[in-house]
C-alpha positions in Angstrom: 111.6 80.5 111.4 109.4 81.7 114.2 112.1 84.2 115.4 111.5 86.3 112.2 109.2 89.3 112.1 106.2 89.3 109.8 108.3 91.1 107.2 111.0 88.6 107.7 108.7 85.6 107.2 107.4 87.1 104.0 110.9 87.7 102.7 112.1 84.2 103.8 109.2 82.6 102.0 109.9 84.6 98.8 113.6 83.6 99.1 112.7 79.9 99.4 110.2 80.0 96.5 112.8 81.7 94.2 115.7 79.6 95.5 117.7 82.7 96.4 120.0 82.7 99.4 120.1 85.4 102.1 123.8 86.0 101.0 122.7 86.7 97.5 119.9 89.0 98.6 122.2 90.9 101.0 124.7 91.4 98.2 122.1 92.8 95.9 120.8 95.1 98.7 124.3 96.2 99.5 124.5 95.0 103.1 126.0 92.0 104.9 124.1 88.8 105.4 124.3 89.3 109.2 122.7 92.8 108.8 120.0 91.3 106.6 119.3 88.7 109.2 118.8 91.4 111.9 116.4 93.3 109.7 114.4 90.1 109.0 114.3 89.3 112.7 113.3 92.8 113.6 116.2 93.2 115.9 117.8 96.1 113.9 116.4 99.5 114.7 113.1 100.2 113.0 114.3 103.3 111.2 117.4 101.5 109.9 115.5 98.4 108.7 112.9 100.5 107.0 115.6 102.0 104.9 116.1 98.7 103.1 112.6 97.2 103.0 111.5 98.8 99.7 114.7 97.7 98.0 114.2 94.1 99.3 110.6 94.1 98.1 111.7 95.4 94.7 114.5 92.8 94.3 112.2 89.9 95.2 109.3 91.3 93.2 106.9 91.1 96.2 104.5 93.7 97.6 104.1 95.1 101.0 
């Protein structure tokens, strides 16, 4: 998981703890799993990824 950003590592950890898949999270956010992966890796443009971070935090019940 070392190719994930700090945000991505936090989200991946929360997903594992809650036994939620990236596909399920992506569906709840309203994006594709591939797009979610890019956000978690930090390869998606900063502005674009920021748009979804608060929603991801809210869905997983974690804080920034």
